Every structure is written in C-alpha cells, then in structure tokens.
KEVOVO-100279 format. One record per residue (C-alpha): residue number from 1; x, z, y; residue in three letters. Coordinates in steps of 0.02 Angstrom, whole numbers, padded with zeros to 5 digits. Layout:
// KEVOVO-100279
   nr      c1      c3      c2  rest
  NUM       X       Z       Y   ALA
...
This chain:
// KEVOVO-100279
   nr      c1      c3      c2  rest
    1  -00775   01096   00298   MET
    2  -00748   01275   00356   LYS
    3  -00694   01323   00181   ARG
    4  -00551   01198   00186   VAL
    5  -00487   01227   00363   ARG
    6  -00325   01316   00403   GLY
    7  -00400   01453   00510   ASN
    8  -00451   01568   00369   GLY
    9  -00507   01436   00244   GLY
   10  -00423   01369   00088   SER
   11  -00278   01290   00182   ARG
   12  -00231   01463   00245   SER
   13  -00257   01549   00077   SER
   14  -00162   01422  -00027   LEU
   15  -00019   01395   00095   ARG
   16   00074   01548   00027   SER
   17   00063   01467  -00146   GLU
   18   00149   01310  -00081   GLY
   19  -00011   01207  -00087   ILE
   20  -00065   01083   00045   ILE
   21  -00240   01011   00057   ILE
   22  -00248   00838   00133   LEU
   23  -00408   00766   00207   GLY
   24  -00462   00594   00263   HIS
   25  -00362   00596   00425   TYR
   26  -00234   00464   00471   ARG
   27  -00085   00584   00466   THR
   28  -00144   00665   00304   HIS
   29  -00169   00495   00221   CYS
   30   00008   00446   00274   GLN
   31   00078   00604   00193   ILE
   32  -00022   00571   00033   ALA
   33   00043   00393   00025   THR
   34   00224   00445   00052   VAL
   35   00212   00581  -00082   LEU
   36   00131   00458  -00205   SER
   37  -00031   00557  -00206   LEU
   38  -00205   00479  -00206   PRO
   39  -00263   00442  -00030   GLU
   40  -00418   00546   00010   PRO
   41  -00571   00447   00061   GLY
   42  -00708   00503   00181   PRO
   43  -00767   00677   00132   GLY
   44  -00630   00695   00001   GLU
   45  -00478   00808  -00013   PHE
   46  -00317   00799  -00112   VAL
   47  -00212   00953  -00148   SER
   48  -00034   00967  -00209   ALA
   49   00100   01099  -00224   ARG
   50   00252   01051  -00122   VAL
   51   00430   01114  -00113   VAL
   52   00570   01080   00010   ARG
   53   00658   00919  -00035   ALA
   54   00829   00999  -00011   GLY
   55   00957   00911  -00117   SER
   56   00829   00816  -00222   ALA
   57   00882   00640  -00267   PRO
   58   00840   00515  -00132   GLN
   59   00730   00418  -00253   ASP
   60   00601   00558  -00255   LYS
   61   00459   00530  -00129   PRO
   62   00482   00644   00022   ARG
   63   00380   00674   00179   ALA
   64   00436   00750   00344   PHE
   65   00308   00887   00379   ILE
   66   00320   01032   00502   ASP
   67   00503   00997   00543   GLY
   68   00571   00984   00365   ALA
   69   00575   00866   00215   TRP
   70   00452   00908   00074   TRP
   71   00413   00832  -00095   ARG
   72   00283   00863  -00229   SER
   73   00330   00998  -00353   ALA
   74   00368   00925  -00524   GLU
   75   00238   00949  -00658   GLU
   76   00306   00989  -00829   GLY
   77   00483   01001  -00763   GLY
   78   00587   01154  -00724   PRO
   79   00493   01293  -00636   VAL
   80   00527   01278  -00451   GLU
   81   00516   01429  -00338   PRO
   82   00354   01446  -00241   VAL
   83   00373   01447  -00053   GLU
   84   00249   01438   00090   SER
   85   00188   01261   00117   ALA
   86   00215   01177   00285   PRO
   87   00082   01173   00418   LEU
   88  -00003   01004   00418   LEU
   89  -00009   00899   00576   PRO
   90  -00155   00924   00693   GLU
   91  -00287   00792   00668   VAL
C-alpha cells in the first residue's frame, strides 16, 4: 500500500503526468463510476490519465475533484496537454 499512497508513492509520482490512482474507497469508487472506469474491488486499483473538463461537451463523463471538473483523457484521439492531476479526496 505504501507504494500507491500519495505521500511519496505512485500517486505522488504520477500526479505530474496527469494520472490518478483510485482504490477501493467509497469516494474513489464514486469517481471511477462517474468517469466510466472500472470500479476497483478490495485490494485493487484503477489508474487513468485525466484532464480538466473545460469546454468539453456535456455528454462526456466528468467528475468534480479537488475543486474542478475533470474527465478521462481520450485514448486514440487528439493529443491533450498533460497537466498535474487533482488531489484525490481523503479516505
């Protein structure tokens, strides 16, 4: 678990790449569901690169995280600029 945590683990290292790592916590599962990601089960993690929702069409899944709207970065679409991922809610 230490390797995933935000205090020096993977969450900290990958945040600058725009990647969030969601665990099996209520708030994390809610974010995964809203972003149409698989919901992590006990002992599992789900990662995704996110970008600010900005002016994205309203039909794209968006989650309110760390005071702003975020959505999953599009795979295979136009290259979207990398920005620091939001801090995930405390569990």
